[in-house]
Each structure stands twice: as structure tokens, then as C-alpha cells.
C-alpha positions as CSV (number, residue, x, y, z in Angstrom):
1,M,-8.8,-180.4,5.3
2,A,-7.4,-180.9,1.8
3,H,-9.5,-178.1,0.2
4,A,-7.7,-175.2,1.9
5,E,-4.3,-176.7,1.3
6,L,-5.1,-177.3,-2.3
7,E,-6.2,-173.7,-2.9
8,H,-3.1,-172.4,-1.0
9,A,-0.7,-174.6,-3.1
10,W,-2.3,-173.4,-6.3
11,H,-1.7,-169.8,-5.5
12,I,1.7,-170.2,-4.0
13,S,3.0,-172.1,-7.0
14,E,1.8,-169.3,-9.4
15,Y,1.2,-172.2,-11.7
16,A,-1.8,-170.7,-13.5
17,S,-0.1,-167.5,-14.5
18,A,3.1,-169.2,-15.6
19,F,1.1,-171.8,-17.5
20,Y,-0.8,-169.1,-19.3
21,R,2.3,-167.2,-20.3
22,A,3.9,-170.3,-21.6
23,T,0.9,-171.8,-23.5
24,G,-1.9,-169.3,-23.8
25,F,-4.0,-171.8,-21.9
26,V,-6.0,-170.2,-19.1
27,S,-6.4,-172.4,-16.1
28,R,-8.2,-172.3,-12.7
29,L,-8.9,-174.6,-9.8
30,V,-12.5,-175.1,-8.6
31,L,-12.9,-176.8,-5.2
32,L,-15.9,-179.1,-4.8
33,A,-17.9,-179.8,-1.6
34,D,-18.8,-183.4,-0.9
35,D,-22.4,-183.0,-2.3
36,A,-21.5,-180.5,-5.1
37,V,-22.1,-180.9,-8.7
38,I,-19.3,-180.2,-11.2
39,P,-19.9,-176.6,-12.5
40,P,-19.5,-175.9,-16.2
41,P,-16.4,-173.7,-17.2
42,Y,-18.7,-170.9,-18.4
43,T,-19.6,-169.9,-14.8
44,Q,-16.3,-168.1,-14.3
45,P,-14.7,-167.5,-17.8
46,T,-11.2,-166.1,-17.9
47,N,-10.5,-165.8,-21.6
48,P,-11.3,-162.2,-22.7
49,F,-13.7,-163.3,-25.4
50,C,-15.6,-165.6,-23.0
51,R,-15.6,-163.1,-20.3
52,L,-17.0,-160.4,-22.6
53,L,-19.7,-162.7,-23.9
54,A,-20.7,-163.7,-20.4
55,R,-21.1,-160.0,-19.5
56,L,-23.0,-159.0,-22.6
57,A,-25.2,-162.1,-23.1
58,G,-25.6,-163.4,-19.5
59,S,-28.1,-166.3,-19.4
60,R,-28.7,-166.0,-23.1
61,A,-25.2,-167.0,-24.0
62,P,-24.9,-170.2,-26.1
63,C,-22.0,-171.3,-23.9
64,L,-24.5,-172.4,-21.2
65,Q,-25.2,-175.4,-23.4
66,V,-21.6,-176.8,-23.0
67,H,-21.0,-180.3,-21.8
68,P,-24.1,-181.3,-19.9
69,P,-22.3,-184.2,-18.1
70,L,-20.4,-181.5,-16.0
71,G,-23.6,-181.2,-14.0
72,Q,-23.1,-184.6,-12.5
73,P,-22.2,-185.1,-8.8
74,A,-18.6,-184.8,-7.9
75,V,-17.5,-188.4,-8.1
76,S,-14.4,-190.1,-9.3
77,A,-14.1,-189.6,-13.0
78,P,-11.5,-189.7,-15.8
79,L,-10.5,-186.7,-17.8
80,L,-13.7,-184.7,-18.4
81,G,-13.3,-183.3,-21.9
82,P,-12.3,-182.0,-24.2
83,I,-15.2,-179.5,-24.0
84,R,-16.0,-177.8,-27.3
85,C,-18.2,-174.8,-26.7
86,P,-20.8,-173.5,-29.3
87,M,-18.4,-170.6,-30.1
88,G,-15.8,-173.1,-31.2
89,L,-13.4,-172.7,-28.3
90,S,-11.9,-175.8,-26.6
91,E,-11.5,-176.3,-22.9
92,V,-10.7,-179.3,-20.7
93,A,-11.7,-180.3,-17.2
94,V,-9.1,-182.4,-15.2
95,P,-10.3,-183.9,-11.9
96,V,-8.1,-183.8,-8.8
97,T,-9.0,-187.1,-7.1
98,V,-8.3,-187.9,-3.5
99,S,-9.4,-191.2,-2.0
100,G,-11.4,-192.1,-5.1
101,R,-13.4,-188.9,-5.0
102,T,-13.1,-185.7,-7.1
103,V,-12.3,-182.9,-4.6
104,A,-11.4,-180.3,-7.2
105,I,-11.5,-179.6,-11.0
106,I,-8.7,-177.9,-12.9
107,Y,-10.2,-176.1,-15.9
108,G,-7.9,-175.2,-18.7
109,G,-8.2,-173.9,-22.2
110,Q,-10.7,-171.4,-23.8
111,V,-8.4,-171.5,-26.8
112,L,-9.0,-172.1,-30.5
113,R,-7.5,-175.2,-32.2
114,E,-7.6,-173.6,-35.6
115,G,-7.1,-170.0,-36.7
116,P,-10.1,-167.7,-36.5
117,R,-11.7,-167.1,-39.9
118,R,-14.2,-164.5,-41.1
119,E,-16.6,-167.1,-42.5
120,R,-16.6,-168.9,-39.2
121,F,-17.3,-165.8,-37.2
122,S,-20.0,-164.8,-39.6
123,R,-21.9,-167.9,-38.6
124,L,-21.2,-167.2,-34.9
125,A,-22.4,-163.6,-35.3
126,Q,-25.8,-164.8,-36.5
127,R,-26.1,-167.0,-33.5
128,L,-25.1,-164.1,-31.2
129,T,-27.6,-161.8,-32.9
130,D,-30.3,-164.5,-32.3
131,C,-29.4,-164.3,-28.6
132,G,-30.4,-160.6,-28.6
133,L,-27.0,-159.0,-28.9
134,S,-26.7,-155.7,-30.7
135,S,-24.5,-155.2,-33.8
136,R,-22.2,-153.1,-31.6
137,D,-21.9,-155.9,-29.1
138,V,-21.1,-158.4,-31.9
139,R,-18.4,-156.1,-33.2
140,R,-16.8,-156.0,-29.8
141,L,-17.0,-159.7,-29.5
142,R,-15.4,-160.1,-33.0
143,T,-12.4,-158.1,-31.9
144,A,-11.9,-160.3,-28.8
145,Y,-12.5,-163.5,-30.8
146,F,-9.7,-162.8,-33.2
147,R,-7.4,-162.2,-30.3
148,T,-8.1,-165.6,-28.8
149,P,-4.9,-167.8,-28.5
150,V,-4.6,-170.5,-31.1
151,L,-2.9,-173.8,-30.3
152,T,-2.0,-176.6,-32.7
153,E,-3.3,-180.0,-31.9
154,R,0.1,-181.0,-30.6
155,Q,0.3,-177.9,-28.4
156,Y,-3.2,-178.5,-27.1
157,R,-2.5,-182.1,-26.1
158,A,0.8,-181.1,-24.5
159,A,-1.0,-178.5,-22.4
160,V,-3.7,-181.0,-21.3
161,R,-0.9,-183.4,-20.4
162,L,0.7,-180.8,-18.2
163,L,-2.6,-180.0,-16.4
164,T,-3.1,-183.8,-15.8
165,I,0.4,-184.1,-14.3
166,F,-0.3,-181.2,-12.1
167,A,-3.6,-182.6,-11.0
168,H,-1.8,-185.8,-10.0
169,Q,0.8,-183.8,-8.0
170,L,-2.0,-181.9,-6.2
171,A,-3.7,-185.2,-5.3
172,D,-0.3,-186.6,-4.0
173,A,0.2,-183.5,-1.9
174,A,-3.3,-183.7,-0.5
175,N,-2.7,-187.2,0.7
176,G,0.5,-186.1,2.3
177,W,-1.2,-183.2,4.1
178,I,-3.8,-185.5,5.6
179,V,-1.1,-187.8,7.0
180,L,0.9,-184.9,8.4
181,G,-2.0,-183.1,10.0
182,H,-1.8,-179.7,11.8
183,P,-0.2,-178.4,15.0
184,Q,-3.6,-177.5,16.4
185,E,-4.7,-181.1,16.6
186,P,-5.4,-182.6,20.1
187,A,-2.4,-184.1,21.8
188,S,-4.0,-187.6,21.8
189,I,-4.3,-187.4,18.0
190,R,-0.8,-186.2,17.5
191,Q,0.5,-189.0,19.8
192,A,-1.6,-191.6,17.9
193,K,-0.1,-190.4,14.6
194,H,3.4,-190.6,15.9
195,F,2.8,-194.1,17.1
196,I,1.3,-195.1,13.8
197,Q,4.3,-193.7,11.8
198,A,6.7,-195.6,14.0
199,H,4.9,-198.9,13.6
200,L,3.7,-198.9,10.0
201,A,5.2,-202.4,9.4
202,H,3.1,-203.9,12.2
203,A,-0.7,-204.6,12.5
204,L,-2.4,-201.4,13.7
205,S,-5.9,-202.0,15.2
206,T,-8.1,-199.2,16.6
207,S,-8.0,-200.8,20.0
208,A,-4.2,-201.0,20.0
209,V,-3.7,-197.3,19.0
210,A,-6.4,-196.1,21.4
211,K,-4.8,-198.0,24.2
212,R,-1.5,-196.2,23.4
213,V,-3.1,-192.8,24.0
214,H,-5.2,-194.0,27.0
215,L,-8.6,-193.7,25.4
216,N,-11.6,-196.0,24.9
217,A,-11.5,-197.5,21.4
218,D,-15.0,-196.2,20.5
219,R,-14.3,-192.7,21.8
220,F,-10.9,-192.6,20.1
221,S,-12.4,-193.7,16.8
222,R,-15.0,-191.0,16.8
223,L,-12.4,-188.3,17.9
224,F,-9.9,-189.4,15.2
225,R,-12.6,-189.2,12.5
226,K,-13.8,-185.8,13.7
227,V,-10.3,-184.3,13.8
228,T,-8.7,-185.8,10.7
229,G,-11.8,-186.3,8.5
230,V,-10.8,-189.9,7.8
231,T,-11.1,-193.2,9.6
232,L,-8.1,-194.7,11.4
233,T,-8.0,-197.5,8.7
234,E,-7.9,-195.0,5.9
235,Y,-5.3,-192.9,7.7
236,V,-3.0,-195.9,8.2
237,N,-3.4,-196.8,4.5
238,R,-2.5,-193.3,3.5
239,A,0.5,-193.2,5.9
240,R,1.7,-196.5,4.4
241,V,1.3,-195.3,0.9
242,E,3.3,-192.2,1.8
243,Q,6.0,-194.5,3.2
244,V,6.1,-196.5,0.0
245,K,6.4,-193.3,-2.1
246,H,9.3,-192.3,0.0
247,L,11.0,-195.7,-0.5
248,L,10.3,-195.7,-4.3
249,A,12.3,-192.4,-4.6
250,N,15.2,-194.8,-4.7
251,P,15.3,-196.0,-8.3
252,D,16.7,-199.3,-7.2
253,A,13.9,-200.0,-4.7
254,R,11.8,-203.0,-5.4
255,I,8.1,-202.4,-5.2
256,A,7.1,-205.6,-3.4
257,E,9.8,-205.1,-0.8
258,S,8.8,-201.4,-0.3
259,A,5.2,-202.4,0.2
260,L,6.2,-205.1,2.8
261,A,8.4,-202.6,4.7
262,A,5.4,-200.2,4.9
263,G,3.1,-202.8,6.3
264,F,1.3,-204.1,3.1
265,Y,1.3,-207.9,3.2
266,D,-1.2,-208.4,0.4
267,I,0.3,-207.2,-2.9
268,A,-3.0,-207.1,-4.7
269,Y,-4.6,-205.0,-1.9
270,F,-1.5,-202.8,-1.9
271,N,-1.7,-202.1,-5.7
272,R,-5.4,-201.1,-5.4
273,T,-4.8,-198.9,-2.4
274,F,-1.7,-197.2,-3.9
275,K,-3.6,-196.4,-7.1
276,R,-6.6,-195.2,-5.2
277,Y,-4.6,-192.6,-3.4
278,T,-2.1,-191.6,-6.1
279,G,-4.0,-192.2,-9.3
280,L,-1.0,-194.3,-10.5
281,T,0.1,-197.9,-10.2
282,P,3.3,-198.2,-8.1
283,R,5.3,-199.0,-11.2
284,Q,3.9,-195.9,-13.0
285,Y,4.7,-193.8,-9.9
286,Q,8.3,-195.0,-9.7
287,Y,8.8,-194.5,-13.5
288,R,7.4,-190.9,-13.3
289,G,9.7,-190.1,-10.3
290,N,12.7,-191.3,-12.2
291,L,11.8,-189.1,-15.2
292,Q,11.5,-186.1,-13.0
293,K,15.0,-186.5,-11.5
294,P,17.6,-184.2,-12.9
295,A,20.0,-185.8,-15.4
296,P,23.5,-186.5,-13.9
297,K,26.1,-183.8,-14.7
298,S,28.6,-184.5,-17.3
299,D,32.3,-184.8,-16.3
300,K,33.2,-182.9,-19.4
């Protein structure tokens, strides 16, 4: 469910094009199936130099050697990078993690972190020649190489930070979409969700919710998992986390009181669950929310 919504949000936001215009940092979102491996960035290059190299060299390109760990299964992972390709360009892979699993990767970069120099490209040219490229191809690549965006270390770190923040926002949104669901869901599932939302502060067992929608507990459990993609317990936890996030929008809200109001009676369990779904501790989440609020207008 989250995959289609993530892709839609990425395009609607026009984040990638605005990000490129502001930073020179190309970026793209790659969605991952449950059993997928994380693909290397070279598979779909967007920088003109990288794209030309992919077209001219194909499987002979040195870039195929980048960052072997990216071939690992899509599991929860910290920031994957920075990736330094054999051509000297830098890229980063930022995971979008939902429920402790990486469901997408945001690739960004394909930039130089120091200005291109003739001596540097001369060494690269020899490597390209060894790959079987003609002198004409190397000259074309040289032109593209010297047009590659150059970022200072400070600019590069700021761009990576922005991508990381956006990845957290996408993960937050994905959790919200799972809780909200879709209008096409069966009436029994919609009724169950409404009941859960209205009783988050109470104990919510499968049998109690199933009874509310007049279904056998086992049948309801299977149907809920099939329709939503998550178990009832996971859904309740997500719904409670969303409620806490709503409460923490108030800068004066106390974290423990917000957790209790949403039905979390074990603070340690609440902290683990909240970080699992948001990637942040409750305190970090509240602090980030306060930073994103507009400053009060001056009376002057």
C-alpha cells in the first residue's frame, strides 16, 4: 500500500527537480519489493556524465564496481553512503524505513566534491580507454565531466541532511496512509478502523474488534491482514503513534501524558514503537516539529 503512495507523493511534491535546481544534487526514489536487493545507483544514472558513460561503456563501465554492500537485501539500515564511484563522483543512498524495513531508497548526488582537474581526468581517461572506449568517446566524456556540479563539503553535507529529512517525512506519511486506508476497503474493515480510532486509549483485542463488526475473530484477523497489509496489533500501534504525533504538535504537550492518552501504558514499549515507525525518539520528533513551525510575526 505504501509504495504507490510514496511514488505519488514524490512526483506531486516536485521535490527532486526543485532540489536539483537549488543544489545541483540529482535525486530519485527507488521503491523496493519485500524480497528485493538494493540496486546500485549506476543502474539509472541521471547526471549527464554518468548517463553518457552508461550509454557508451555499458557493462564495461568502472561504475559497476561501486559500493558492493548495496546488493544486500532490503532491510533496515542506516544511511548507506557516501558512495564514491571510480570516476570520483559522490552519491548517497538514504533509506525510507517503514516498520523497521527499508521500503525505498532515495539516491542523491552524482556530484564532485572538488573541482575537476586535467591531471585527474587524464588518469580517468586511461581507465576509460582500458574499458574499450574510443578516443572520441573519451573526449565526449571529458566535456560532460567538466560540466559536473561541484559542491563544497559543507554544501554536500547540507544536501545529504535535506534528503535524510525528506526520507523521514516520507516514512511518516507512509505510516499515516496505512492508518487512513482507502475508500475501497470493505465496510467491515472501515468500521473496525473507526472503532479503533475512537477507542485508542482502551485495550483493543482482536476478539473485541471482530465482535464489533460481527465477524469471527480468526476470519476478521485474516481479512484485516489481507486488506491492510498489516496485523491488527501493528495497525493499532501505528494509529496510536499517529495520535501521539498529533498531540505532540502542541509544543507544551508532555510526552508521557500524550503516550498515555493514546493507549500506551508502558513508556519503554512506547519509545521503541514510536522510533520504529518514525525513525525518531518522541523527544526528537517534538523538537523537529517545533523547529519547522513558522516564527511568530513581529508586532513592529
